[in-house]
C-alpha angles and dihedrals in degrees: 000000000000095000100053119153113278133205123240121212096285093060098250124133115254124195112238111216103277093002130146105263093173092055091046093054094044092049091049098046093039094050093046088046093052095051090048090045091052091046094053095041090048090047091047094048092049088044093052090050090054091047092050090050092051089047095053095040096046105022128226095308093048089051091052091053090049089046089058093046088050092049091051092049093046086054091047095048087053094049093045095042085058091200089289097130088058088047093051094048088050095045100041093045088050092050091051088051094050092052089050091053089048085060090053094048098249104112132057099198138022138184115274123238088246093057092050092048091048089051089051091051093045090055092052095049094046091052094049091051094050090045094055090050092049094048092050091047095047091049090056099044098040097089091052098055112119124244095014128132123231089254090061097063098060092040093050090048092054093044091051091066088069088079090077097059088038088061091059093042094050092055098047095041090051091054088052092053094042090057090044095246094147097153088062092046087055085055092054095047096049092047088055095046094043091055090049091049095046089050090050090055092049089048089055093045096047099039097234122171135230096293088054090052089053090051089052090053090049095049090050090057094049090053091051094052093052093048092047091050092051094047092048094049094049098038100044104040092155095051118092104220099182133038131145104267121228116232095249087055091052091046090050093049089050092051098047093040093054096077095041090047092052088048093050097045093049093046092052091044091052091047091050098040092097098058090038092053095045091049094052100035103034120016147273094277093058091045090053096051090047090049092053091051090045092053090059093047089048088055091053088058092063095097099047091042093052090050097048088042092056092044095054101074088043096050089043089061130055111330117226127184091246090059092059097045091051092046096054095045092047091048091054091052090048093056089052094048091047090058089052090050094048090053094048092049092049091049094049101033094121102050092041091056093043091051094046106036104020123221122340100055099089087124094064093060101082088038091059092045087057101036092051091072090063088075099082095049089044092057089052090048089050093057096042093051091044090052092053094048094049090051090053093250099121092135091059089051091048090051090051090049090049091052089047091051092050093048097037095040094050091045092047093051088052094047089049088056093054105033102010108205098010087049090056091052093048090049088057092057095044092046093053090050091052093047088055090055094043093048094047092049090052091050094052101039104028122098116234116251122230108269121227094186097125098046 
């Protein structure tokens, strides 16, 4: 096809007269999805290697302790990021779209580079301040957490320091995604994951303990932050990444990030509620088995996560009819693929777990067979949540997830009391179905909020 869609300087696709608009959109979405899928698969593979190394070095109980630490840190990262990564992608992608529209004569004003740079700096400063507060609080609270061993406290304190390099990496990687530099985002993801995997192998070879595993996690995040900064500096030379933010810019970032922060924190708390509840209500062995099964389920989410991640900056910019058509059809295909993946994982649960984690994880087999069927409703929930965020209705999405957490968490706690590990697995599936119903109800019945995306 000689007259395919071309990109003008801002990176947006532009239809050539008589060109193949559908082909252009499919190539753009497909290529971005491919890079994000490769990043997620590579990261998941390296993450699995690290988890296997921890499991073999520390055993089922040690893995359960590290799973608890990881769950706390994931929640901490969501709180301290404050939704600002999502805000940056939405804001920067929207600013690029506006500049492109200016070039085509459709817009009268557009954000200046100075205002975008100030927003970027405000996002970093807010994250660093929140990280400091979270780390201090966690250091004080750690000795008083229930059902934890003396080895857990120092390891948790060391791992918490990773929130600082994560703040820098979050901002730079968000800029790469907003500018659709997904191939470079792949490099960043693989560098971080490779550092984590190599550290895990060193842990296994050297026979380190739980605190050593936490130090490996911290070192991997430092490596990721350095790589992300280098990539952003070289790949985005025309983008000012740092500028002293004015107080109104910081206030605006806080205001817009609040709803996104609540959504992300609740989402991660919901995702980690199973291992947290098992660790607190049952024990480390059950939490370790659940964590092993959950790692496999997370790997199955790689394809839908890559697709929705690629669509986000596109949907956040100017919407075109072709975008919505491709979006709907690809989503339908994803739901079908997720059903096939769930069936395959349930059928091959035992050999997959034995291959990845070795002997001693038989208890995770029935859990994985149940948890695999959470994948199809998870894909639907991804779409419904993303649609609300793109529309500026993240507070409605957060309210839906909060209700899901209340219902699903309470039900999961009750199921754990009756069936322990299997009850937690069943609670995940029921919770995902409930989340879809609640999100769909919010989408249909809720009133759109006034969007402040443009400034």
